[in-house]
C-alpha positions, 0 to 999 in steps of 0.5 A: 709671444712665448717661444716655449709653452708648457701644456698639460700633456705636451711642449709647444715651440713657436718660431716665426709662425711655425708651431711644433708640439711634442707629447710628453706624457709617459705613455708616449715615450716611456716604452721607447726609452725602456726598449732602447735602454735594454738594447744598449745594456744587453751587449755590455751584459753579454760581454761580461757574462757570455761573449759568444752571444754577442754574435747573435745580438749582431745578427738580430740587429742586422735582420731588422735593417733588411725588413724595415726597408722592405716595409717601406718598399711594400707601402710605397709600391703596393708590391711585396719584394720577395728578393731583398737579399739581392741587394744584400749581395750587391752591397756585399760583393761591391765592398768585397771586390773593391777591398780585395782587388783595389785595396779600398777601405771600409769608408770608401766601400760604404759609398761604393756599396750605396752607389751600387744599390742606387744604380741597381735599384734604378735599373730594376725600379721599372718593375714596380710600374710594369709588373704587379701582383704575382708577376712582381713577386716572381720577378723579385724572387728570381733576381737573387737566384739569378745572381746566385747562378752568376756567382758560380759562372764568373770566378771573380765572385768565388761562388763555391767558397765566397770572397775572403780577405776583406778588411775588417771594419773593426780590428783590435787585438781583443776579439771580444772587444771587437764583437762588443763594438760591432754589436753597438755599430749594428745596433746604431745602424738598426736604430737609424733605420728605425728612425728613418722608417718612423719619420717617413711613415709620419710624413706627408710622403707617407700619405701618398705612399698609402694612397698608392698602396690602397688604390692607384686609380684614386691616388692618380685622381688625387694628383699623386705622382705614382711613378715617382713615388714607386721608383723612390720607394724602391730605390731608397730601400735598395740603398739601405739594404745594400749598406747591410751587405757592406756591413756583413762583408766587413764584419765577417771579412768574407762574403759568400753568395750561398749564405745570403742569396738563397731562399733560406735567407729570405725566409728569415727576413719574412719570418721576422716580419710576420712573427714580430707583428705590425709596427717598427718595434715589432719588426725589431722584436721579430728579428731578435727572436728569429735569430735566437731560435736559429742559433739555439737550434744550431747549438743543440739540434746540430744537423737537424736544425735545417729541418726543425727551423722551418717547422718552428717558424711555421708553428709560431706563424700559426700561433701569432698569425694575427698580430705577432708577438708584439700584439701581446703587448698591444692588447694590454697597452692599446693606447701607447702611441709613438711620440711625434712632432706635429708641424702646423702653420 
């Protein structure tokens, strides 16, 4: 029996009665290779051409790292979380407080931030079972706002100025080189989240998530453990978002509640989701577009940027309300499906 078989449009692997097949037609893998290649080349080009834009690239890479877990949470619970920045605050403050008061390095604080996200996710996960619709949206909307008020009440969070003196994740003498390395680190994190999202949405677990999202009564009749799926779909993304907060803290060397917990930050997350369009790569595109628009407005509009930013976002939302920016690509390449492994016994 052949272990590897070459067919017209795919490679087939056979091992102990299990078969894997991988589509090899260019239409399946070419857009992804090109996209990843552009993302890896961009920081190098910016490093030599215009280094200040590296910070924009880093922010654009981190924004999808929040949106992608929100999508997983939405599909698995059937409810949209309007306060994912709450977990950004959990991860950021955990990393900052442990670094400042106990002298822990980024490696230990990464584990602590993930553990804090896991704990808080478990604490608030019953909301997915007890509340639905507008009630769940309002409750999740209140979480970061309540956390914001707490940071002003307890001095340990330094609500007015935020935490400072957090050890940097990368700290070479050359600042521009640090920015380049941060750009690749943020890009790697984003690609990891992109891969996790893609793998999950192609698994059998995704079928159970979709069944819950579509009709909980039908899913229950099919034998889906609704409570377990909802809790896992809430806690897992909470950990992922908390890690983003950890990165923010060790990237800037500071962390402030007034930057990440207000609704203005949530608006960027929501706009990256809507303007980019449907699909994981669409979210990545939306993250970079929203970040670039914000930076350009701050650079050229100054004090008017807080007013112009939501106006421009609203205009883009109305223009690309159906499928987003990525929909322009899909209209011309409607058969470009993503590559995947299919396992059969």
